[in-house]
C-alpha positions in Angstrom: 5.6 8.9 13.3 3.6 6.1 14.7 2.3 3.8 11.9 -0.3 1.0 12.1 -0.4 -1.9 9.7 -3.8 -3.5 9.2 -3.1 -6.9 7.7 -6.6 -8.2 7.0 -8.3 -10.6 4.6 -10.8 -8.8 2.4 -13.8 -10.6 0.9 -15.9 -9.7 -2.1 -18.6 -7.8 -0.2 -17.6 -4.1 0.1 -20.1 -3.5 3.0 -18.6 -6.3 5.0 -15.1 -5.1 4.2 -16.1 -1.6 5.4 -17.0 -3.2 8.7 -13.5 -4.6 8.9 -12.1 -1.1 8.1 -14.2 0.5 10.8 -13.1 -2.0 13.3 -9.4 -1.4 12.5 -9.8 2.4 12.6 -11.4 2.2 16.0 -8.6 0.0 17.3 -5.9 2.3 15.9 -7.5 5.6 17.0 -5.3 7.4 19.5 -2.5 4.9 18.9 -1.2 5.9 15.5 -1.0 8.8 13.1 -1.0 6.7 9.9 -3.0 3.5 9.3 -2.2 1.5 6.2 -4.5 -1.2 4.8 -3.8 -3.6 1.9 -4.5 -3.2 -1.8 -8.1 -4.3 -2.7 -9.4 -3.7 0.8 -12.8 -2.6 -0.6 -13.2 -5.9 -2.5 -10.7 -8.7 -3.0 -9.5 -9.8 -6.4 -11.8 -12.8 -6.1 -14.6 -10.5 -7.3 -15.0 -8.3 -10.3 -13.4 -4.9 -9.9 -15.8 -3.1 -12.1 -18.8 -4.3 -10.1 -17.3 -3.0 -6.8 -16.0 0.3 -8.3 -17.2 3.5 -6.8 -16.0 7.1 -7.2 -13.8 8.7 -4.6 -16.7 10.9 -3.6 -19.1 7.9 -3.4 -20.6 6.4 -0.4 -18.0 3.7 0.4 -15.0 6.2 0.3 -17.2 8.8 2.1 -17.8 6.5 5.0 -14.0 5.7 5.3 -13.3 9.4 5.1 -15.8 10.1 8.0 -14.3 7.4 10.1 -10.7 8.6 9.5 -11.6 12.2 10.4 -13.5 11.2 13.5 -10.5 9.0 14.7 -8.0 11.8 13.8 -6.1 9.3 11.6 -4.7 9.4 8.1 -5.8 6.2 6.4 -4.4 4.6 3.2 -6.4 1.7 1.7 -7.0 0.1 -1.7 -10.3 0.4 -3.5 -11.6 0.3 -7.1 -12.8 3.4 -8.8 -14.5 3.8 -12.2 -12.2 4.4 -15.2 -12.7 5.2 -18.9 -14.0 1.7 -19.5 -12.3 -0.6 -17.0 -11.9 0.1 -13.3 -8.9 1.7 -11.7 -6.9 0.1 -8.8 -6.8 3.1 -6.5 -5.3 4.0 -3.2 -7.5 6.3 -1.2 -5.7 8.6 1.3 -8.0 10.3 3.7 -8.1 11.9 7.1 -5.5 14.6 7.8 -4.5 14.4 4.2 -6.6 13.8 1.1 -5.3 12.4 -2.2 -5.3 9.2 -4.3 -3.0 7.1 -6.4 -4.0 4.9 -9.4 -1.7 1.9 -9.7 0.8 2.4 -12.5 2.1 -1.1 -13.1 -0.6 -3.8 -13.7 0.0 -7.5 -12.7 0.1 -9.1 -16.2 2.5 -11.8 -15.0 2.5 -15.4 -13.8 -0.4 -16.3 -16.0 -2.6 -13.5 -14.6 -3.9 -10.4 -16.4 -4.9 -7.5 -14.1 -5.3 -5.3 -17.2 -8.3 -7.4 -18.3 -10.3 -5.5 -15.6 -8.1 -2.6 -14.6 -6.7 0.4 -16.5 -3.3 1.8 -15.4 -2.8 5.1 -13.7 -0.7 7.9 -15.3 1.1 9.7 -12.5 3.1 9.4 -9.3 1.4 10.5 -6.0 2.5 11.5 -2.5 1.1 13.5 0.3 2.3 15.5 3.3 1.7 14.4 6.8 2.9 17.0 9.3 6.4 18.0 8.1 7.0 14.7 6.2 6.3 13.5 2.7 4.8 10.0 2.1 4.9 8.3 -1.3 2.4 5.8 -2.7 2.9 2.6 -4.5 0.9 -0.6 -5.0 1.8 -4.3 -5.0 3.4 -5.1 -8.5 4.9 -1.5 -8.5 7.5 -3.0 -6.1 9.2 -4.6 -9.1 10.0 -1.2 -10.6 12.8 0.6 -8.8 12.5 3.8 -10.7 9.1 4.5 -9.2 10.5 4.4 -5.7 13.6 6.5 -6.5 11.4 9.0 -8.3 9.2 9.3 -5.2 12.3 9.7 -3.0 13.7 12.4 -5.3 10.3 14.2 -5.0 10.8 14.3 -1.2 9.3 11.1 0.1 10.9 9.8 3.3 8.3 7.0 3.7 6.8 5.0 1.0 3.6 2.9 1.7 3.0 -0.2 -0.4 -0.4 -1.8 0.0 -0.5 -5.2 -1.7 -2.5 -8.2 -2.6 0.5 -10.4 -3.2 -0.5 -13.6 -5.1 0.8 -16.8 -3.6 3.0 -19.3 -5.4 6.4 -20.9 -5.4 9.1 -18.5 -4.3 6.7 -15.6 -3.9 7.5 -15.0 -0.2 11.2 -14.8 -0.9 10.5 -12.4 -3.8 8.3 -10.2 -1.6 10.9 -10.0 1.2 13.7 -9.3 -1.3 11.8 -6.7 -3.4 10.5 -4.7 -0.4 13.9 -4.6 1.2 15.6 -3.6 -2.1 13.2 -0.8 -2.8 13.9 0.7 0.7 17.6 0.6 -0.1 17.2 1.9 -3.6 15.2 4.9 -2.4 16.9 5.3 1.0 13.4 5.5 2.4 11.3 3.7 5.0 8.9 1.3 3.2 5.7 0.1 4.9 4.4 -2.8 2.9 0.9 -4.1 3.9 -0.3 -7.3 2.3 -3.6 -9.1 2.4 -3.5 -11.9 5.0 -3.0 -15.4 3.6 -5.9 -17.8 3.0 -8.2 -18.8 0.2 -10.8 -16.4 -1.0 -14.2 -16.9 -2.7 -12.9 -18.9 -5.7 -11.5 -22.3 -4.7 -7.8 -22.3 -4.6 -7.4 -18.6 -5.0 -5.4 -16.8 -2.4 -5.3 -13.0 -2.6 -2.3 -12.5 -0.2 0.4 -14.2 1.7 0.6 -12.0 4.7 4.1 -11.0 5.9 3.5 -7.3 5.9 6.8 -5.6 6.4 8.5 -2.4 7.5 12.0 -1.8 6.2 14.4 1.0 7.1 16.3 3.2 4.5 19.4 0.9 5.0 17.5 -2.3 4.4 17.0 -3.4 8.0 13.7 -5.3 8.5 12.1 -3.6 11.4 8.9 -5.6 11.5 7.5 -8.6 9.7 4.1 -10.1 10.4 3.0 -13.7 9.9 0.3 -15.3 7.7 -2.8 -14.3 9.6 -4.8 -11.1 10.1 -3.1 -8.7 12.5 -3.0 -5.1 13.5 0.5 -4.0 14.4 2.1 -0.7 15.4 5.6 0.7 14.9 7.3 4.0 15.6 9.4 5.4 12.8 12.0 8.2 13.2 11.8 9.9 9.8 14.6 12.2 10.8 16.9 9.3 10.1 16.2 9.6 6.3 18.2 12.8 5.6 21.1 11.4 7.7 21.1 8.1 5.7 21.0 10.0 2.4 23.9 12.1 3.5 26.0 9.0 4.4 24.8 7.0 1.4 23.9 9.5 -1.4 22.8 6.9 -4.0 20.0 9.2 -5.2 22.5 12.0 -5.8 25.0 9.7 -7.4 22.6 8.2 -10.0 23.8 9.0 -13.5 21.9 8.7 -16.7 22.9 5.7 -18.7 24.5 6.2 -22.1 
């Protein structure tokens, strides 16, 4: 499977961000099967999520859907959708597959409180692409190994992880370590796509650090980008996953703790 990583820097205007999405879809068309954007592609965390939120059948998602279908691509990107009171932090999957995932674990850490504006999701999500299963996770989810092993037990061979990874001391080391560990925990490929580094609308606020990564089921870093916006491509042999799980059956060996 050929995968494209769209490491971009979203602003707070959904229409301008849609232009960015359209440009990346046009550049990836005919060159990849799966195109992964960051969390909060629709509108960065520098803006209010509830103001940007639109339903999955609304105009913003509808335009992404049309672009993906026309380009014969499956697109995964982060947007905000209306919840019961607060917004939901949602991954839209559209193109050859159609589903969504609402972020389960909210970033109430390091002095930030995502839950002030966002309500958590309630279920895991994955989708089929050809003969393969792709699992979905978002940013702070990477700190919770059980989510990744549960997706793998459900059949996922590849797990995509859009992110808007907040900057700070040690955060790049944590990002690299956590993404690699989750690939090894789940014996799956992990494609982690972060917002590019740089300040956003509020002075001093950075909504990403870049360094999008692709890690193999054995923990080998196959690709790591830099700080700046970039569109990258990688070929993944998902047939490697069953072979790795046969040699290293950590999922099968997991026992319930007393």
